Short mmCIF file of the C-alpha atoms (twelve columns), coordinates in Angstrom:
data_MODEL
# 
_entry.id   MODEL 
# 
loop_
_atom_site.group_PDB 
_atom_site.id 
_atom_site.type_symbol 
_atom_site.label_atom_id 
_atom_site.label_alt_id 
_atom_site.label_comp_id 
_atom_site.label_asym_id 
_atom_site.label_seq_id 
_atom_site.Cartn_x 
_atom_site.Cartn_y 
_atom_site.Cartn_z 
_atom_site.pdbx_PDB_model_num 
ATOM 1  C CA . UNK A 1  -0.148  -0.003 -0.582 1 
ATOM 2  C CA . UNK A 2  1.030   3.240  -0.385 1 
ATOM 3  C CA . UNK A 3  1.934   5.864  1.855  1 
ATOM 4  C CA . UNK A 4  -0.462  8.112  0.826  1 
ATOM 5  C CA . UNK A 5  -3.369  5.593  0.907  1 
ATOM 6  C CA . UNK A 6  -2.592  4.711  4.064  1 
ATOM 7  C CA . UNK A 7  -2.542  7.804  5.728  1 
ATOM 8  C CA . UNK A 8  -5.712  8.603  3.853  1 
ATOM 9  C CA . UNK A 9  -6.464  5.355  5.511  1 
ATOM 10 C CA . UNK A 10 -5.354  6.452  8.931  1 
ATOM 11 C CA . UNK A 11 -7.873  9.705  8.379  1 
ATOM 12 C CA . UNK A 12 -10.916 8.096  7.545  1 
ATOM 13 C CA . UNK A 13 -10.636 6.093  10.386 1 
ATOM 14 C CA . UNK A 14 -10.184 8.843  13.183 1 
ATOM 15 C CA . UNK A 15 -13.399 10.632 14.448 1 
ATOM 16 C CA . UNK A 16 -13.786 14.045 14.065 1 
ATOM 17 C CA . UNK A 17 -12.891 16.760 16.954 1 
ATOM 18 C CA . UNK A 18 -16.779 17.666 16.488 1 
ATOM 19 C CA . UNK A 19 -17.807 14.152 17.265 1 
ATOM 20 C CA . UNK A 20 -14.707 13.988 19.660 1 
ATOM 21 C CA . UNK A 21 -16.209 16.931 21.758 1 
ATOM 22 C CA . UNK A 22 -19.915 15.772 22.072 1 
ATOM 23 C CA . UNK A 23 -19.138 12.544 24.228 1 
ATOM 24 C CA . UNK A 24 -17.366 14.543 26.318 1 
ATOM 25 C CA . UNK A 25 -19.090 14.115 29.625 1 
ATOM 26 C CA . UNK A 26 -18.995 17.986 30.415 1 
ATOM 27 C CA . UNK A 27 -18.973 20.957 28.618 1 
ATOM 28 C CA . UNK A 28 -15.570 22.622 27.244 1 
ATOM 29 C CA . UNK A 29 -17.670 25.437 26.397 1 
ATOM 30 C CA . UNK A 30 -18.314 25.888 30.173 1 
ATOM 31 C CA . UNK A 31 -13.960 26.259 30.454 1 
ATOM 32 C CA . UNK A 32 -11.960 29.340 30.660 1 
ATOM 33 C CA . UNK A 33 -10.766 30.144 27.069 1 
ATOM 34 C CA . UNK A 34 -7.018  28.920 27.773 1 
ATOM 35 C CA . UNK A 35 -8.264  26.303 29.022 1 
ATOM 36 C CA . UNK A 36 -10.377 25.054 26.901 1 
ATOM 37 C CA . UNK A 37 -7.536  25.247 23.770 1 
ATOM 38 C CA . UNK A 38 -5.297  23.088 26.184 1 
ATOM 39 C CA . UNK A 39 -8.261  20.454 26.307 1 
ATOM 40 C CA . UNK A 40 -9.291  21.312 22.609 1 
ATOM 41 C CA . UNK A 41 -5.766  20.355 22.071 1 
ATOM 42 C CA . UNK A 42 -5.268  17.255 24.321 1 
ATOM 43 C CA . UNK A 43 -7.869  15.646 22.796 1 
ATOM 44 C CA . UNK A 44 -7.637  15.804 19.135 1 
ATOM 45 C CA . UNK A 45 -7.895  12.349 17.811 1 
ATOM 46 C CA . UNK A 46 -4.501  13.153 15.364 1 
ATOM 47 C CA . UNK A 47 -2.057  13.553 19.485 1 
ATOM 48 C CA . UNK A 48 -0.079  11.039 19.741 1 
ATOM 49 C CA . UNK A 49 1.612   10.560 23.419 1 
ATOM 50 C CA . UNK A 50 4.919   9.039  23.169 1 
ATOM 51 C CA . UNK A 51 5.570   5.746  24.183 1 
ATOM 52 C CA . UNK A 52 8.067   6.284  27.816 1 
ATOM 53 C CA . UNK A 53 10.855  3.827  27.235 1 
ATOM 54 C CA . UNK A 54 10.790  0.758  29.801 1 
ATOM 55 C CA . UNK A 55 13.488  1.476  31.867 1 
ATOM 56 C CA . UNK A 56 11.743  4.813  32.996 1 
ATOM 57 C CA . UNK A 57 8.818   2.815  33.565 1 
ATOM 58 C CA . UNK A 58 10.970  0.727  35.895 1 
ATOM 59 C CA . UNK A 59 12.674  3.220  37.233 1 
ATOM 60 C CA . UNK A 60 8.852   4.994  37.773 1 
ATOM 61 C CA . UNK A 61 8.200   1.721  39.623 1 
ATOM 62 C CA . UNK A 62 11.693  1.281  41.500 1 
ATOM 63 C CA . UNK A 63 11.118  5.103  43.379 1 
ATOM 64 C CA . UNK A 64 7.690   3.990  44.308 1 
ATOM 65 C CA . UNK A 65 9.458   0.884  45.882 1 
ATOM 66 C CA . UNK A 66 10.054  0.880  49.642 1 
ATOM 67 C CA . UNK A 67 12.706  -2.048 48.867 1 
ATOM 68 C CA . UNK A 68 14.098  -0.268 46.457 1 
ATOM 69 C CA . UNK A 69 17.974  1.116  46.289 1 
ATOM 70 C CA . UNK A 70 20.370  3.277  44.475 1 
ATOM 71 C CA . UNK A 71 22.018  -0.218 42.824 1 
ATOM 72 C CA . UNK A 72 18.715  -1.215 40.919 1 
ATOM 73 C CA . UNK A 73 18.207  2.261  40.075 1 
ATOM 74 C CA . UNK A 74 21.994  1.851  38.556 1 
ATOM 75 C CA . UNK A 75 21.274  -0.934 37.101 1 
ATOM 76 C CA . UNK A 76 18.264  -0.564 35.297 1 
ATOM 77 C CA . UNK A 77 19.624  2.968  34.102 1 
ATOM 78 C CA . UNK A 78 23.316  1.507  32.548 1 
ATOM 79 C CA . UNK A 79 21.238  -0.987 30.222 1 
ATOM 80 C CA . UNK A 80 19.628  1.792  28.467 1 
ATOM 81 C CA . UNK A 81 21.396  4.568  26.596 1 
ATOM 82 C CA . UNK A 82 19.605  7.315  25.983 1 
ATOM 83 C CA . UNK A 83 18.830  7.745  29.929 1 
ATOM 84 C CA . UNK A 84 21.365  7.330  31.206 1 
ATOM 85 C CA . UNK A 85 22.643  9.882  28.821 1 
ATOM 86 C CA . UNK A 86 19.992  12.267 30.431 1 
ATOM 87 C CA . UNK A 87 20.532  11.193 33.615 1 
ATOM 88 C CA . UNK A 88 24.459  12.590 32.978 1 
# 
């Protein structure tokens, strides 16, 4: 399948912003303009949040664990070069 065709099919599969807004349990018009713009942006059907690397998710889990220590975090960070570079 060609790239333009694939993109066209993806566009067809996404609901329109008006449809998304109409299915909300609250009225966006009730918010102040800044909050409304932020909500409209975050509720866009084409918005995709980046996925956290597995190492970041594991460090977050370790941070919430009372049994974890710095060596555990160090072990996880060393396994992911991008995360290690950001930590440094």
